N, C-alpha and C positions, 0 to 999 in steps of 0.2 A: 223273501224274508217275511216273517210274521210280524204283525203289529206288536209293539212292546208289551201291551197288557196281556195279549194272548200268549206270548212267549212265557211270561212269568207264570201264568196259570198252568200252561201245559207242562212246564218243567217241574212244578212243585206238586201238581195234582197226583210228574214220578213219579212189621213191623204186629191116691187113697189117703185122704186126711191131710196132715200137716207135712209140708215139704221137708226134705232132709236138712235144709239150711235155714229153717224158720226160727231158730233160737234167737232171742233178743240180742241185738247188738248195742254197744255203747253209743250214746249220742255223739255225732261228729263234733270234733273240736275245730272250729273255724277261725279262731283268733289269729292263727299264723298267716292267714290270707287277708290282705287289706281290701275289704269290700267297699265299693262306692256305688252310687246310683248309676245305672246304665244310661247311656245316651245314644239315641238312634231310633229309627222307625221299628216298631214291633217289640221294642225292649222296655216299654213303659211298665213301671212297677217292679222291675227286676234290679238286682244288685250284680255288679260285675267286678272281676278281678283278672289278673294275669299270672300265669304260672310258667316258669322256665323248666323245660324238659330237655333231655339229651336229643340231639339230632340223630345220633347213631348209638343205639343201646349196646352195641358191641364195644363201644368206647364211651362209657357214661361220663367220664371226666372231661370229654372234649367239648366241641361246639354245642351250644344250646339254642333252642328256638322258643318262641312264645306261644302259649296256649291261652286263648281268650275264653273265659269261663263266666257263666251267669248262674244266678240262684234265685229261686222263689222259695223263701223259707216258710216252713209250716208255722201257722199262727195258733196252733193248739198244742202247747207243751205236753198236755196229758196224753195226747194220742200220738205224738211224734215218735217215730220208730228209728229213723236214720236217714240215709241218703238214697235217692233214686236218680240215676244217670239216664239221660235221654239221647237218642239219635234219630233224626227224622228221615234218614235214608240218603240216597244219592247213588254212588259216592259223589262228592262235590258240593252237597248242600250245606249251607251254614247251619249250625246247631245252636248258636248263641240265643236265638229267639225261640227255641223249642219249648221252654217252660210256658210261654204264652201261646205258641202255635199249636201244640198238641193239647187237645181238650181233655184233661184228666178230670175225673170226678172229684167232688169235694172231699169225700172220705180219703181218697188217695193223696190229695193235697194236704190234708190234715196229718197224714201218716208220715210224710217225708219232707225233707228239704229237697226240692226238685232242682237238679243241676243240668244245665245245658252247656255246650261248648262247641266252638268251631274246631273240627278235626284239623290236624296238622296239614298245612298247605292250603287251607280253606279260609276265606273271609279275613278275619283279624288274627288268625294263627299262622304267621309267617307264610303268606300266600304265594302260590306259584303262578306263573304265566307262560303262555306260548306265543305271545305277541300276535294273536290272531286278529285278522280283520273281521268286520261284522259278517261278511259272507262266509269266511272260514269258520266262524263260530257256529253258524247253522250247519255247515258241512261236517264239523267235528261231532256234533250231537246226532245228526241225521243225514248221512250221505245221500246224494240224489237217488231217487227211486229208479232202479234199473229194470228196463223192459227187455234187455237182451245182454248177451255176453260182452259185446263191445262197450256197453255202458258201464259194466263192471270194471273193465280196463280203464275207462276214463275216471271212475271213482278211485281206482287204485293210485292214479297219478296225484289226485287231490290228497288222498290219505298219506302218501309218501311225503308230500310237501309239509303237511301238518305235523307229522312225526318229526321231521327234521327241525322244524321251528321249535317244537317243544323241547327236543333233546339238545338244542344249542342256544336256548334262550338264556337270559341273565339269571334265571332260577334253576337251570338245568342240573346244577350240582345237588339240588335237594331231591330230585326225582327218585334216586335209589332208596330213599328213606321214607317216601310217602306210600305207606302200605297199611293194610288192615291190621296186621300184627303190631306194627309200631303204634298205631292209634290205640289199640287195646292196651299196650304198655303205658301209653299216655294216660289212659283211664285209670290204671292202677296208681300212677303218680298223683292223679287228682284225688283218688281215695286216700292215699297216704297224707296229702296236704290237708285234707279235711279231718284227719284224725280218726277215720272210721276203720274199724276192723274188717267190715264187709260193706259192700254196696249192692243195692238192687238195681235193676236195669230194665228199661223199656225201649225197644228199637223196632222200627218199621222198615220194610223193604230191604235195601242194602244194610240197614241197621241190624237186621236179623243175623246176617253173616258176621258183622262186627261183634254182636253179642255172643254168638256161638264161639268165635275165636277168643273173646275175652274170658268166657267161663271155662274154655279149654286150657288156656294158659294159666288162669288163676282160679281154679275150682274152689279152693277153700276161702277165697276172698269175695265170692259172689253169694248174695243172699237169695233174692227172688228175681228170676229172669223171665221176661215176656218177649217172645219173638213174634211180631205181628206181620203177616204176609211174607212168608219166608223164601229166601233164595235156597238153592241146593247147598249141600255142605262143602262144595268146592268153590263157592262164591260166584262172582260175576265173570263168567267165562263166555266163549263164543256160543256154547250151548244154551246158557241162560238167556243170552240176548236173542237168539233165534226163537226161543220159547215164547217170546212176546208176540210173534206172529200168530202162533196158535192160540195164545191167550186172548188176542184181539177177537178171533173168530168166536170164542166161547162167550165173551162179554158183550159183543155188539148187539145180539138180540135183545138184551135188556134196554139199551138205548132205542133200538128200533121200535120196540113195543111202546115205550114212553112217547115216542114221536107220533105214533098212530092215534094217540089220545090228545096230545098237547100241541102238536105242530103238524096238523094234517096236510098242510100244503106240500110237505116233503114226502108224503106217502100215507096211504090209509091202511096199508098192510105191512108187516115186517119185510116181506119180499120186495115191496115197492121202495121202502126206505133203503134197503141194501142196494137196489138198482140205482137209486139216486146217488149213493156214495160213489159207485163206479162211474156214473155219468159226470159228476162234478170233478172227480179225480182226473178223468180222461181229458175233460175240457181245460182244466188248469195245467195239465201237462203240456198242452199245446200253446196256451196263452194265459200266463199268470194274471191275476186280478187282485187289486187292492193289496199288492205286495205279497200275495200268497200264490205259490205254484203248487203243482201236484204233490210234491214231497212235503211241503209245509202243511198242506191240507190233510194228508194222511197222518203226519206226526201230531198235528193239533188234535185231530179226532182221537188218536191213540192216547194222548195225554188227558183229554177232558172226559173220556168215557170212564176214567178211573173213579169218578165220584158222582153219585146220583145228584148231588146238590148243584153241580154245574151243567147238568143236562140242558137247562134253559139257555145258558150261555152258548153251548155248543150248537144247539138248534138255531139260535139267532145268527150265528156265523154262517151256518149252512144256508139259511133263508137269504141272508145278505148276498152270499155268493150266487145262489140260484136266481135271484132277481136282479143281480148286478147293482145292488144298492149298498154293499158293505163299504163303509168309509175307509179311505186310504190313509191310515195313520203312519207318520214317519217312524221308521225304526230307530230305536235309541240304543246306542252302544254303551252298555253297562260294564264292559270289560269281559275278559275271557277266563276269569278265575274258575267259574264253574266247569267249563270245558277242560281247562288245563288240569284241574285237580281230579276230575272224573277220569280223564285219560291216564293220569299218573297212576291211579289205583288199578283200573281194569286192565290196562296194558302192562303195567309194571309188575303185577304179581301173578299173572296167568300167561301160559304159553298159547299164543294164537297162531292159527295156520299162516304160513308164510307164502304159500303159492296162490296166485290169483285164480288158477284153475279150480282150486278148492272152493273159493267163494263163488265162482261161476256156477259150479255144480250145486252148491247150497241154494243159490238164488233160483236156479231152474226148478229145483224140487219144491221150494217153499212158495214159488209163484203159483204152483199147481195146488199144493196141499193147504196153503193159507193165503188165498189170493188177495185178500183185502190189505194185508200189511206185511206178509211174510217176506217178500223180496227186499223190502226196505230193511227189515231187521237182520236179514242174512247178508247184506252187502258188506264189502270190505271197508275196514276202518283203519285209523292210524296204527292200531295195535299190530297190524301185520308187519309194520316196519319199525317196531319198537325194539330196543335192546332186550335181550333175554332177561327174565326175572333174576334179581340180584340175590335172592334168598329163597329157600324152600318154603312152600305154603304150609300153614299150620293145618294139621290133619284133625278134623273134628271126630271125637271118639266118645264112648260112653263112660269114660273114667271120671268120676266125680260124684258129688251129691245129686240126689233126685230133686232138682229145684228149677226146672225149665218148663214153661208153658208156651206152646206154639199155637197161634191162632191163624186160621186160613179160610178165606172165602172160596166157595166152589167155583166161582166165575171171576177169578182175578186175572186181568189182562196183562199185568206187568210181571208178577211172580206166580205163575200158575200152580195149581194144587200139587202137581207131581213133585215140584221142588220141595214143598213143605213135607211131603211124605218121605222124601229122601233125607231131609234134615232130621226128621224124627227117627228114621232108621239108624242114622249115624250116631245120634245121641242115645239111642236105646232107652233104657229105663230111667235115664236122667230126665226124660221129657215126656209130657203128655201133649197130644194133638187134639185140638178142638176145631172141627170143620163146620162151616156155617153156610146155610143155604141162602146166600145173597151174593150179589155181584159187586165188583169194585175192588180197589186197591187200598187196603187198610180196613181191618175188622173193628177195632175198638173205637167207640164213639159214633158208629153208625146206628141204625135203628133197632138192631137185634138185642133184646134185653137179655136173652140167654147168654150171648157172647160177652156183652159188656159186664154182666154179673160175674162170669167166670174170671175175668181179668181183675175186677175190683175185689172180689173175695180173696183171690190169691195174693194180690199186692197188700191188702190191708190185714189179712189174718194168717196168711201162709197156707190156708187150706186150698189145695189144688184138686181138680177133678180126679177121681180115683182111677179112671181108665180113659183111653181115647174116647172122645165124645162128639156127638153130632147135634148141632143146634138147628132146628127146622126154621123155615122162612116165617117171618112175621109181617103182618100188614104194615105198610109204610105210608 
């Protein structure tokens, strides 16, 4: 198991001229929602409210569930344009804190009332559970690293147990309705409750797929849409998960180069740092230390290389493990809502392979082609034993206004560039793609002024890059 502080960072470290939808929208009318000061860590300065939405949109007059919503209102009435919905990714991540968590520029904050929300099944929005133990929570997110086919079989037994617990828990009845499409429909209900004719949107990682589904279902109700670090247009599938093994290989050299300058005890060349990774992983496979085994070490590294700002933390963990001085923090059970809601979406809306043999083959291939992380990403998960999807997936198409901006780093370990290109192809002329010569997961808010400027200009003025664009690397 990982120390609690490391777990939190690794999980969250887990988006020509004026666009066609850039006409001025009426200011949102928020009087219908009773806003009060939010209470809780990370919610300082925000207002909160709750909205009831249908559990099943096929029967809108039936049972309702609660959506927890937050707001950071624009403080400049002269510049205020409308509403900007946010999603920080996941699936399974709470979005109520997103207006404080996602670092929007001041011009964007002036232009919009910024709205966060916990997606259905998550956090304070009628949460789901699988009744997972602390050990099962780790296995649900990252099954044990498999070195051979027999270990894939062992992982399958764990996955089957987790799937059974999820689909028989006290919240199992909610699972067929915890989907990206229903979350998109919830977003339209938020728009309606705010009295806005249209809403703009910024989503990162899984939030890109949510945004693409939202603007596909409601093309005339979306204003300006930014998809930062994009999934492919079919969402979070077995292929998207396996791609993280290859993304890791693309991104790791950035961290290795940083180490050669800033943490030389781990290696003075990128090749030496890579060798140190394999050395530590192999040692921890045999004998865990400070609560970290080989799987946790690989998963922690995968999570923390997503952000240059946490390279020092990752290096300090490596040094502690390398010198046997990492403190042994007790693991803290914060509940299984993240894992339960994550599985509800990725398992419940995509068809995953059912045969263990398929996972054995995938693991064997990816152990060779992406040896640092590929076998872990390819291993069997609870999705193999999940009920079949209850509804067809929304097909992303080019039907609708040209009002989408896709931002993508060249070396993204979590949502590699190929997925963004596929999303651009599916959206066609609806979208423009800006690729950026930098590493990490999340483009906006990093050091590249070209990239940040493209997002700010689009959200504040509606002016989007005229054609697909490349932003060169900038000194950091």
